C-alpha positions in Angstrom: -25.6 0.6 8.2 -23.5 -2.4 7.4 -23.2 -3.8 3.9 -21.3 -6.4 1.9 -18.2 -4.8 0.4 -15.9 -6.2 -2.2 -12.5 -4.5 -2.6 -10.4 -5.3 -5.7 -6.8 -4.1 -5.9 -5.2 -3.9 -9.3 -2.4 -2.5 -11.5 -3.3 -0.1 -14.4 -0.2 -1.4 -16.3 -1.7 -5.0 -16.5 -5.3 -4.4 -17.6 -8.3 -2.1 -17.5 -9.7 -1.3 -14.0 -12.4 -3.7 -12.8 -16.0 -2.5 -12.8 -16.7 -0.8 -9.4 -19.0 1.7 -7.7 -15.9 3.6 -6.6 -12.4 3.5 -8.2 -9.5 4.9 -6.3 -6.4 5.8 -8.4 -3.3 5.8 -6.3 -0.8 6.3 -9.1 -0.1 10.1 -9.2 -0.4 11.4 -5.6 1.4 8.7 -3.6 5.0 7.7 -4.0 5.5 4.4 -5.6 7.6 1.9 -3.6 8.8 0.5 -7.0 11.2 3.4 -7.2 13.1 2.1 -4.2 15.3 -0.8 -5.3 15.0 -2.5 -1.9 11.2 -2.6 -2.2 10.8 -3.1 -5.9 10.6 -6.9 -5.8 8.7 -7.1 -2.6 4.9 -6.9 -2.4 2.2 -5.8 0.1 2.8 -9.2 1.7 6.1 -7.7 3.0 6.2 -5.5 6.1 8.6 -2.9 4.6 6.2 -2.2 1.8 3.2 -1.9 4.0 5.1 0.4 6.3 6.3 2.6 3.4 2.8 2.9 1.9 0.9 3.4 5.2 3.4 6.1 6.3 2.8 8.1 3.1 1.1 11.4 3.9 -2.6 11.3 2.9 -3.1 7.5 2.7 -4.9 7.1 6.1 -7.0 10.2 5.2 -7.9 8.5 1.9 -8.8 5.3 3.7 -11.2 7.2 6.0 -12.7 9.2 3.1 -13.2 6.0 1.1 -14.9 4.3 4.2 -17.2 7.3 4.3 -18.0 7.0 0.6 -18.7 3.2 1.1 -21.1 4.0 3.9 -22.9 6.5 1.6 -23.3 3.8 -1.1 -24.4 1.3 1.5 -27.1 3.6 2.8 -28.7 4.0 -0.6 -32.1 2.5 -1.5 -30.7 -0.3 -3.6 -29.2 -3.1 -1.4 -26.3 -5.0 -2.7 -22.6 -5.4 -2.6 -20.6 -2.2 -2.8 -17.5 -2.7 -5.0 -14.4 -0.6 -4.5 -11.5 -0.9 -6.9 -8.2 0.6 -6.0 -5.3 0.7 -8.4 -1.6 1.7 -8.7 0.8 1.2 -11.5 1.7 -2.5 -11.0 -0.8 -3.6 -8.4 1.9 -5.1 -6.1 2.5 -2.3 -3.5 0.2 0.6 -3.0 -3.1 -0.9 -4.2 -3.1 -4.1 -2.1 -1.8 -2.3 1.0 -4.6 0.3 0.6 -7.2 -2.4 0.0 -6.2 -4.3 3.2 -6.2 -1.0 5.3 -9.6 -0.2 3.9 -10.9 -3.7 4.6 -9.7 -3.5 8.2 -11.4 -0.1 8.6 -14.7 -1.2 7.1 -14.7 -4.4 9.2 -14.6 -2.2 12.3 -17.8 -0.6 11.0 -19.5 -4.0 10.8 -19.3 -4.4 7.0 -18.8 -7.9 5.6 -15.7 -7.4 3.4 -14.0 -9.5 0.8 -10.6 -8.5 -0.7 -9.2 -9.7 -4.0 -5.8 -8.7 -5.3 -6.0 -9.1 -9.1 -2.4 -8.3 -9.9 -0.4 -8.8 -6.7 1.2 -12.1 -7.9 2.1 -10.8 -11.4 5.7 -10.1 -12.3 7.2 -6.7 -11.6 6.6 -4.4 -14.6 9.9 -3.2 -16.0 9.7 0.5 -16.7 
């Protein structure tokens, strides 16, 4: 069953997570590209960041598992948009890359997907 899906990537260090049916926290289990000086000031718009994130063990499995969860929400009796929020520390690397991979995966299932990156364009958080 196809549904409308909204995916919002965000950074926990900027603000509270957005309201969502499903919130994916990428902070603790997946290495942060921020720790690599050559990637720190890049974003998910840059190929080296996307490659680093998507080659992290477990990420593609999590995309698949999230797509399965979205399908479960979409098959429920209440029609409507399914919202997925995915967050990392700063919202510039892992979360937007994951959001785009999930959107691509859900689109192949026939879902209508919109993606919003809440914090992608915010400055690097110095920590």
